[in-house]
C-alpha angles and dihedrals in degrees: 000000000000112000118208122191123212116186122188130199141167127251121231085263091056098252117143114240140174103253100179132015117178150066123326122225113287127192142148128245128172091350093306122118106223127191112198103206106172145331140184130216122270113267098048141309123271132195123205140158119266132038119003121235120238113265117266103234102163147102085039093231114053125231121238110317095007123116138207131189119197143157117223125196108201113200119215111276089232090067095059113196136262094196107147094183120110106251090209088058097048098036109020113205096017107095095040092074094057119099116240094208095048109040113222095009115122144153127210134186093238145092106239126195109202122189120190111221101173142354121017137271137184119239107209122193127205094263090060095254114140137198126195113235115204134173111303094025115127118202121200104201110193107192095292129144109260149140135216115224124186104200093162127094094245136071113262117216118205130178115211131195107192122196117191113234139185114246111226 
C-alpha cells in the first residue's frame, strides 16, 4: 500500500495552505515495514501561522503529551524475516521496549489507537488471553503489556496513533 502524506498549515495572514505533499519516512525493523507519518513534540501539540516544523518521528514512542502516527505492515510469522538492518538505527526507540525473555511482548507509557486496515492479527495480553483483530477493528491500548502476532498467511496493515502518557 502506498502511503501519501498531506500536511496543511496557515499563512501569517491566516489562509489555509498545503504545506507538504509527499511520502512519509519508510523503513523496516524486526521484519515489519513501518511508515512514520507524523509526530509532535512531547508536552503537547501546538498550531500556529507560518512555517510548519518538521515532524517529530523519534524516539518511536512519544513522551508525555507527544504524539506519533504510523502505519505498520506486519508480515506473517511463518515468513520469518531476513532483515539485516539494525532496528535501533531505522526506528530509534522501538526495539528497546520489547522483552528479551518473551519475544514480542512489550509495555509502553502511551495510549495507542490501532486501526486494522487489512489482514488480521492477534492481540495477546500478558495473561495469555488473545483477541483477533480484523479490518475495521479499533484497539485502544492503554499502557498494558501486550504483543501483536500475525499467524495468518497475509500481511496485516495497522494504523497507529500513539499519545505519550504519564504512568501513575
